[in-house]
C-alpha atoms as an extended CHARMM CRD file, in Angstrom:
* protein
*
       188  EXT
         1         1  ARG       CA              0.1340000000        0.2060000000       -0.0360000000  PROA      1               0.0000000000
         2         2  HSD       CA              2.9570000000        2.4200000000        1.1920000000  PROA      2               0.0000000000
         3         3  ARG       CA              4.2150000000        1.9220000000       -2.1220000000  PROA      3               0.0000000000
         4         4  TRP       CA              1.4910000000        2.5310000000       -4.5160000000  PROA      4               0.0000000000
         5         5  GLU       CA              0.3930000000        5.3920000000       -2.5100000000  PROA      5               0.0000000000
         6         6  SER       CA              3.9560000000        6.9140000000       -3.2550000000  PROA      6               0.0000000000
         7         7  ILE       CA              3.2250000000        6.2770000000       -7.3650000000  PROA      7               0.0000000000
         8         8  CYS       CA              0.2300000000        8.2980000000       -6.3640000000  PROA      8               0.0000000000
         9         9  SER       CA              1.7570000000       11.1810000000       -5.1880000000  PROA      9               0.0000000000
        10        10  ARG       CA              3.8530000000       11.0460000000       -8.4330000000  PROA      10              0.0000000000
        11        11  THR       CA              1.2630000000       11.0050000000      -10.7700000000  PROA      11              0.0000000000
        12        12  SER       CA             -2.1180000000       11.7940000000      -11.4630000000  PROA      12              0.0000000000
        13        13  PHE       CA             -3.6670000000        8.1430000000      -12.5520000000  PROA      13              0.0000000000
        14        14  CYS       CA             -4.8430000000        7.0900000000       -9.7410000000  PROA      14              0.0000000000
        15        15  ALA       CA             -7.7210000000        5.9930000000       -8.2870000000  PROA      15              0.0000000000
        16        16  GLY       CA            -10.4890000000        8.3430000000       -8.6930000000  PROA      16              0.0000000000
        17        17  SER       CA             -8.5740000000       10.8900000000      -10.4400000000  PROA      17              0.0000000000
        18        18  LEU       CA             -9.3220000000       12.6770000000      -13.9080000000  PROA      18              0.0000000000
        19        19  PRO       CA             -7.0570000000       10.2430000000      -15.7440000000  PROA      19              0.0000000000
        20        20  ALA       CA             -8.5950000000        6.8760000000      -14.2330000000  PROA      20              0.0000000000
        21        21  GLU       CA            -12.4770000000        8.2630000000      -14.3660000000  PROA      21              0.0000000000
        22        22  VAL       CA            -12.1350000000        8.9360000000      -18.0430000000  PROA      22              0.0000000000
        23        23  LEU       CA            -10.3980000000        6.1450000000      -19.0440000000  PROA      23              0.0000000000
        24        24  ARG       CA            -12.6920000000        3.6660000000      -17.3770000000  PROA      24              0.0000000000
        25        25  ALA       CA            -15.4720000000        5.7910000000      -19.0040000000  PROA      25              0.0000000000
        26        26  GLU       CA            -14.2350000000        5.1760000000      -22.5300000000  PROA      26              0.0000000000
        27        27  MET       CA            -13.5910000000        1.5010000000      -21.4670000000  PROA      27              0.0000000000
        28        28  GLU       CA            -16.9900000000        1.5350000000      -20.6540000000  PROA      28              0.0000000000
        29        29  PHE       CA            -18.3160000000        3.5520000000      -23.0370000000  PROA      29              0.0000000000
        30        30  GLN       CA            -16.5580000000        0.6520000000      -25.8550000000  PROA      30              0.0000000000
        31        31  ARG       CA            -18.3940000000       -2.2820000000      -23.9760000000  PROA      31              0.0000000000
        32        32  GLY       CA            -21.7170000000       -0.7400000000      -25.3440000000  PROA      32              0.0000000000
        33        33  GLN       CA            -22.6330000000        0.5190000000      -21.8710000000  PROA      33              0.0000000000
        34        34  THR       CA            -23.9360000000        4.4120000000      -21.7570000000  PROA      34              0.0000000000
        35        35  TYR       CA            -25.6840000000        5.0640000000      -18.7180000000  PROA      35              0.0000000000
        36        36  ARG       CA            -22.5840000000        4.3800000000      -16.6600000000  PROA      36              0.0000000000
        37        37  PRO       CA            -20.2040000000        6.1480000000      -18.1930000000  PROA      37              0.0000000000
        38        38  LEU       CA            -22.4340000000        9.3560000000      -18.5980000000  PROA      38              0.0000000000
        39        39  ARG       CA            -22.7060000000        9.1350000000      -14.6240000000  PROA      39              0.0000000000
        40        40  ARG       CA            -18.9360000000        8.5990000000      -14.0690000000  PROA      40              0.0000000000
        41        41  LEU       CA            -17.8140000000       11.2800000000      -15.6740000000  PROA      41              0.0000000000
        42        42  GLU       CA            -20.3820000000       13.8310000000      -14.4220000000  PROA      42              0.0000000000
        43        43  GLY       CA            -18.8310000000       16.4590000000      -12.2180000000  PROA      43              0.0000000000
        44        44  LEU       CA            -14.9380000000       15.5630000000      -13.8010000000  PROA      44              0.0000000000
        45        45  ASP       CA            -15.3300000000       19.3400000000      -14.8980000000  PROA      45              0.0000000000
        46        46  ASP       CA            -16.0320000000       21.0940000000      -11.4310000000  PROA      46              0.0000000000
        47        47  ARG       CA            -13.7690000000       18.3470000000       -9.1120000000  PROA      47              0.0000000000
        48        48  SER       CA            -10.5710000000       19.5640000000       -7.9870000000  PROA      48              0.0000000000
        49        49  LEU       CA             -8.2720000000       17.1550000000      -10.0650000000  PROA      49              0.0000000000
        50        50  HSD       CA             -4.5260000000       15.5870000000       -9.1630000000  PROA      50              0.0000000000
        51        51  GLY       CA             -1.8040000000       16.5040000000       -9.8930000000  PROA      51              0.0000000000
        52        52  GLY       CA             -3.0930000000       19.3970000000      -12.8840000000  PROA      52              0.0000000000
        53        53  ASP       CA              0.1840000000       20.9540000000      -12.6310000000  PROA      53              0.0000000000
        54        54  ASP       CA              1.6810000000       19.6160000000      -15.5750000000  PROA      54              0.0000000000
        55        55  GLY       CA             -1.2940000000       20.1610000000      -18.4650000000  PROA      55              0.0000000000
        56        56  ALA       CA             -1.6220000000       16.1430000000      -18.3550000000  PROA      56              0.0000000000
        57        57  ASP       CA             -4.8590000000       16.2950000000      -17.1810000000  PROA      57              0.0000000000
        58        58  GLU       CA             -6.1990000000       19.3180000000      -19.8530000000  PROA      58              0.0000000000
        59        59  GLY       CA             -6.0630000000       16.5700000000      -21.7670000000  PROA      59              0.0000000000
        60        60  PHE       CA             -8.1880000000       14.0690000000      -19.6200000000  PROA      60              0.0000000000
        61        61  LEU       CA            -10.6360000000       17.2370000000      -19.1120000000  PROA      61              0.0000000000
        62        62  GLU       CA            -11.1900000000       17.5990000000      -22.9830000000  PROA      62              0.0000000000
        63        63  ARG       CA            -11.4480000000       13.3960000000      -23.5730000000  PROA      63              0.0000000000
        64        64  SER       CA            -14.1070000000       13.5830000000      -21.0160000000  PROA      64              0.0000000000
        65        65  ARG       CA            -16.4100000000       16.7620000000      -22.6030000000  PROA      65              0.0000000000
        66        66  LEU       CA            -16.1600000000       14.9150000000      -25.9100000000  PROA      66              0.0000000000
        67        67  LEU       CA            -17.0110000000       11.3570000000      -24.6860000000  PROA      67              0.0000000000
        68        68  ARG       CA            -19.7860000000       13.2220000000      -22.4840000000  PROA      68              0.0000000000
        69        69  ALA       CA            -21.4350000000       14.8390000000      -25.2220000000  PROA      69              0.0000000000
        70        70  ASP       CA            -20.9770000000       11.9080000000      -27.5590000000  PROA      70              0.0000000000
        71        71  LEU       CA            -23.1780000000        9.8700000000      -25.2140000000  PROA      71              0.0000000000
        72        72  LEU       CA            -25.3060000000       12.0930000000      -24.5890000000  PROA      72              0.0000000000
        73        73  HSD       CA            -25.8290000000       12.8130000000      -28.7080000000  PROA      73              0.0000000000
        74        74  GLY       CA            -26.2220000000        9.2830000000      -28.5280000000  PROA      74              0.0000000000
        75        75  LEU       CA            -29.3060000000        9.4380000000      -26.1160000000  PROA      75              0.0000000000
        76        76  GLY       CA            -31.0310000000       12.0790000000      -28.1520000000  PROA      76              0.0000000000
        77        77  LEU       CA            -30.0350000000       15.0880000000      -26.2940000000  PROA      77              0.0000000000
        78        78  THR       CA            -27.7840000000       16.8750000000      -28.9800000000  PROA      78              0.0000000000
        79        79  HSD       CA            -28.6340000000       20.6080000000      -26.9110000000  PROA      79              0.0000000000
        80        80  ALA       CA            -27.1720000000       18.4950000000      -23.9540000000  PROA      80              0.0000000000
        81        81  ALA       CA            -24.3530000000       17.9140000000      -25.6260000000  PROA      81              0.0000000000
        82        82  LEU       CA            -23.5900000000       21.0900000000      -27.2570000000  PROA      82              0.0000000000
        83        83  THR       CA            -23.9100000000       22.6050000000      -23.5840000000  PROA      83              0.0000000000
        84        84  THR       CA            -21.6070000000       19.8080000000      -22.4880000000  PROA      84              0.0000000000
        85        85  LEU       CA            -19.3180000000       21.0390000000      -24.6080000000  PROA      85              0.0000000000
        86        86  GLY       CA            -19.5020000000       24.8290000000      -24.0930000000  PROA      86              0.0000000000
        87        87  ASP       CA            -17.9900000000       27.4290000000      -25.8490000000  PROA      87              0.0000000000
        88        88  PRO       CA            -15.4860000000       25.8240000000      -27.7010000000  PROA      88              0.0000000000
        89        89  GLY       CA            -13.1290000000       29.4690000000      -27.0360000000  PROA      89              0.0000000000
        90        90  GLU       CA            -10.6480000000       31.7800000000      -29.1890000000  PROA      90              0.0000000000
        91        91  ASP       CA             -8.3650000000       28.3800000000      -30.5010000000  PROA      91              0.0000000000
        92        92  PRO       CA             -9.8900000000       24.8550000000      -29.4550000000  PROA      92              0.0000000000
        93        93  SER       CA             -8.3730000000       21.9040000000      -30.7650000000  PROA      93              0.0000000000
        94        94  GLN       CA             -9.4850000000       20.1260000000      -33.6460000000  PROA      94              0.0000000000
        95        95  ASN       CA            -11.3220000000       17.2350000000      -32.3070000000  PROA      95              0.0000000000
        96        96  LEU       CA            -13.9000000000       19.8000000000      -29.7830000000  PROA      96              0.0000000000
        97        97  ARG       CA            -14.0750000000       22.1170000000      -33.1700000000  PROA      97              0.0000000000
        98        98  ASP       CA            -14.9340000000       19.0190000000      -35.0780000000  PROA      98              0.0000000000
        99        99  ALA       CA            -17.2810000000       17.8340000000      -32.1820000000  PROA      99              0.0000000000
       100       100  TRP       CA            -19.0180000000       21.1660000000      -31.7750000000  PROA      100             0.0000000000
       101       101  VAL       CA            -19.5400000000       22.2200000000      -35.4680000000  PROA      101             0.0000000000
       102       102  ASN       CA            -20.9510000000       18.3850000000      -36.3060000000  PROA      102             0.0000000000
       103       103  LEU       CA            -23.3870000000       18.6500000000      -32.7590000000  PROA      103             0.0000000000
       104       104  GLN       CA            -24.7110000000       21.8470000000      -34.5470000000  PROA      104             0.0000000000
       105       105  LEU       CA            -24.8260000000       20.3980000000      -38.0310000000  PROA      105             0.0000000000
       106       106  ALA       CA            -26.7100000000       17.1430000000      -36.1520000000  PROA      106             0.0000000000
       107       107  ALA       CA            -29.2100000000       20.0570000000      -34.6970000000  PROA      107             0.0000000000
       108       108  GLY       CA            -29.9150000000       21.7330000000      -37.3960000000  PROA      108             0.0000000000
       109       109  ALA       CA            -28.0740000000       24.7600000000      -36.9380000000  PROA      109             0.0000000000
       110       110  ARG       CA            -25.9930000000       25.5630000000      -40.0930000000  PROA      110             0.0000000000
       111       111  GLU       CA            -25.4880000000       29.3110000000      -39.5250000000  PROA      111             0.0000000000
       112       112  ALA       CA            -24.3830000000       28.8330000000      -35.6380000000  PROA      112             0.0000000000
       113       113  ALA       CA            -21.5080000000       26.1240000000      -37.3740000000  PROA      113             0.0000000000
       114       114  ILE       CA            -20.3220000000       28.8960000000      -39.6150000000  PROA      114             0.0000000000
       115       115  GLU       CA            -20.1480000000       31.9700000000      -36.8940000000  PROA      115             0.0000000000
       116       116  ASN       CA            -18.5760000000       29.4310000000      -35.1710000000  PROA      116             0.0000000000
       117       117  LEU       CA            -16.1940000000       28.3190000000      -37.4750000000  PROA      117             0.0000000000
       118       118  LEU       CA            -15.4460000000       32.1030000000      -39.4070000000  PROA      118             0.0000000000
       119       119  PRO       CA            -12.8280000000       33.1280000000      -36.1810000000  PROA      119             0.0000000000
       120       120  VAL       CA            -11.1500000000       29.8530000000      -36.5660000000  PROA      120             0.0000000000
       121       121  PHE       CA            -10.7190000000       30.0950000000      -39.7050000000  PROA      121             0.0000000000
       122       122  GLN       CA             -9.7020000000       33.7530000000      -39.9040000000  PROA      122             0.0000000000
       123       123  ARG       CA             -6.9880000000       32.9580000000      -37.7440000000  PROA      123             0.0000000000
       124       124  HSD       CA             -6.0530000000       30.0520000000      -39.7280000000  PROA      124             0.0000000000
       125       125  PRO       CA             -6.2630000000       31.0850000000      -43.0310000000  PROA      125             0.0000000000
       126       126  GLY       CA             -4.7440000000       28.0690000000      -44.6950000000  PROA      126             0.0000000000
       127       127  ASP       CA             -6.1370000000       25.2580000000      -42.8950000000  PROA      127             0.0000000000
       128       128  PRO       CA             -7.4110000000       23.4010000000      -46.0300000000  PROA      128             0.0000000000
       129       129  ALA       CA             -9.9270000000       21.5860000000      -43.7120000000  PROA      129             0.0000000000
       130       130  LEU       CA            -11.1350000000       23.9060000000      -41.7170000000  PROA      130             0.0000000000
       131       131  GLY       CA            -12.0790000000       26.0520000000      -44.7150000000  PROA      131             0.0000000000
       132       132  SER       CA            -13.5560000000       22.8170000000      -46.7790000000  PROA      132             0.0000000000
       133       133  LEU       CA            -15.6180000000       22.8920000000      -44.2480000000  PROA      133             0.0000000000
       134       134  LEU       CA            -16.7080000000       26.2400000000      -43.8400000000  PROA      134             0.0000000000
       135       135  ALA       CA            -16.9010000000       27.0940000000      -47.7760000000  PROA      135             0.0000000000
       136       136  THR       CA            -19.0160000000       24.3230000000      -47.9770000000  PROA      136             0.0000000000
       137       137  LEU       CA            -21.4460000000       25.1510000000      -45.5300000000  PROA      137             0.0000000000
       138       138  GLN       CA            -21.4540000000       28.8770000000      -46.8670000000  PROA      138             0.0000000000
       139       139  THR       CA            -22.5770000000       26.8850000000      -50.0970000000  PROA      139             0.0000000000
       140       140  ASP       CA            -24.9870000000       24.8950000000      -48.6350000000  PROA      140             0.0000000000
       141       141  VAL       CA            -27.2380000000       28.3450000000      -46.7690000000  PROA      141             0.0000000000
       142       142  GLY       CA            -26.7800000000       29.9810000000      -49.7630000000  PROA      142             0.0000000000
       143       143  GLN       CA            -23.8830000000       32.5190000000      -48.7480000000  PROA      143             0.0000000000
       144       144  LEU       CA            -21.8780000000       32.4350000000      -52.0360000000  PROA      144             0.0000000000
       145       145  GLU       CA            -19.7990000000       35.5930000000      -51.9010000000  PROA      145             0.0000000000
       146       146  SER       CA            -18.4440000000       34.5340000000      -48.5490000000  PROA      146             0.0000000000
       147       147  ALA       CA            -17.4990000000       31.0670000000      -49.9170000000  PROA      147             0.0000000000
       148       148  ALA       CA            -15.8770000000       32.0710000000      -53.0020000000  PROA      148             0.0000000000
       149       149  LYS       CA            -13.8330000000       34.3170000000      -50.6530000000  PROA      149             0.0000000000
       150       150  VAL       CA            -12.7860000000       31.5690000000      -48.3570000000  PROA      150             0.0000000000
       151       151  TRP       CA            -11.8390000000       29.2350000000      -51.2410000000  PROA      151             0.0000000000
       152       152  GLU       CA             -9.8780000000       32.1480000000      -52.5460000000  PROA      152             0.0000000000
       153       153  GLU       CA             -7.8570000000       31.9810000000      -49.6370000000  PROA      153             0.0000000000
       154       154  LEU       CA             -7.5030000000       28.4640000000      -49.4300000000  PROA      154             0.0000000000
       155       155  SER       CA             -5.9590000000       29.1650000000      -53.2970000000  PROA      155             0.0000000000
       156       156  ARG       CA             -4.0150000000       31.4300000000      -52.2730000000  PROA      156             0.0000000000
       157       157  PHE       CA             -2.3610000000       29.3010000000      -49.0460000000  PROA      157             0.0000000000
       158       158  HSD       CA             -2.1240000000       26.2710000000      -51.1070000000  PROA      158             0.0000000000
       159       159  PRO       CA             -1.9060000000       27.6400000000      -55.2440000000  PROA      159             0.0000000000
       160       160  ALA       CA             -1.1250000000       23.6770000000      -56.1250000000  PROA      160             0.0000000000
       161       161  ASP       CA             -4.1250000000       22.5550000000      -55.1370000000  PROA      161             0.0000000000
       162       162  PRO       CA             -6.5550000000       21.9140000000      -58.5680000000  PROA      162             0.0000000000
       163       163  ASP       CA             -9.5740000000       20.7870000000      -56.2060000000  PROA      163             0.0000000000
       164       164  LEU       CA             -9.8490000000       24.3290000000      -54.0330000000  PROA      164             0.0000000000
       165       165  HSD       CA             -9.2240000000       26.0770000000      -57.6590000000  PROA      165             0.0000000000
       166       166  MET       CA            -12.4060000000       23.6140000000      -58.9300000000  PROA      166             0.0000000000
       167       167  GLU       CA            -14.4810000000       24.2340000000      -55.8160000000  PROA      167             0.0000000000
       168       168  ARG       CA            -14.0420000000       27.8270000000      -56.6900000000  PROA      168             0.0000000000
       169       169  ALA       CA            -14.6930000000       27.8170000000      -59.2860000000  PROA      169             0.0000000000
       170       170  ARG       CA            -17.7210000000       25.8560000000      -58.6780000000  PROA      170             0.0000000000
       171       171  VAL       CA            -19.3620000000       28.6990000000      -56.2220000000  PROA      171             0.0000000000
       172       172  LEU       CA            -18.3950000000       31.3300000000      -59.0090000000  PROA      172             0.0000000000
       173       173  SER       CA            -20.4650000000       29.7120000000      -61.8870000000  PROA      173             0.0000000000
       174       174  ARG       CA            -23.4640000000       29.1600000000      -59.2240000000  PROA      174             0.0000000000
       175       175  LEU       CA            -23.1680000000       33.4790000000      -58.4220000000  PROA      175             0.0000000000
       176       176  GLY       CA            -22.9060000000       33.7560000000      -62.3780000000  PROA      176             0.0000000000
       177       177  ARG       CA            -19.2030000000       34.7520000000      -63.1180000000  PROA      177             0.0000000000
       178       178  ILE       CA            -19.0190000000       32.7330000000      -65.5190000000  PROA      178             0.0000000000
       179       179  ASP       CA            -15.9690000000       34.1450000000      -67.1260000000  PROA      179             0.0000000000
       180       180  GLU       CA            -14.1460000000       34.0600000000      -63.9540000000  PROA      180             0.0000000000
       181       181  ALA       CA            -14.9320000000       30.4130000000      -63.4830000000  PROA      181             0.0000000000
       182       182  LEU       CA            -13.9700000000       29.4860000000      -66.9680000000  PROA      182             0.0000000000
       183       183  ALA       CA            -10.5960000000       31.2710000000      -66.4130000000  PROA      183             0.0000000000
       184       184  LEU       CA            -10.2030000000       29.5840000000      -63.0780000000  PROA      184             0.0000000000
       185       185  LEU       CA            -10.0080000000       26.3740000000      -65.0360000000  PROA      185             0.0000000000
       186       186  ASP       CA             -8.1070000000       27.1570000000      -67.2360000000  PROA      186             0.0000000000
       187       187  GLU       CA             -5.2670000000       27.5160000000      -65.1380000000  PROA      187             0.0000000000
       188       188  VAL       CA             -5.9140000000       23.9510000000      -63.0210000000  PROA      188             0.0000000000
């Protein structure tokens, strides 16, 4: 027992710690359980963390939020899942951003997804996955001018990517700017 207490004093991976509870919940979820891992994860965000000085618990905190959101969404509680994720913040991780956008799309909130993606894209204008998602959503809701600008920005960062030019040409043609679209296709 003394040896285990010594190990626990040097790591954050002890019974009842955030990492241990998140891993248990993930394993229960893999076994097909829903309510048990959900109960296990309740209140983990609010609880004081063991050994949180090294930042290791921060990753487990995000995993806890993502798993809780996934469990709630699986129960048909999409809005509760969005609340669980909270505001993705200024510069969310890829996983948190993707989960947030996917839940907003599941809730039918495309405009909200665009609103949350736009400032992140402005900080990372060369991110092709982010920009493609943003431009596609903008196109889907009829924000064609905005979509064309996103495709143009992506094309500047990735001039050798023909798919980006073709997507931009597609949006330009929908805007009635056929000559501009054809000129882009000639460049590809």
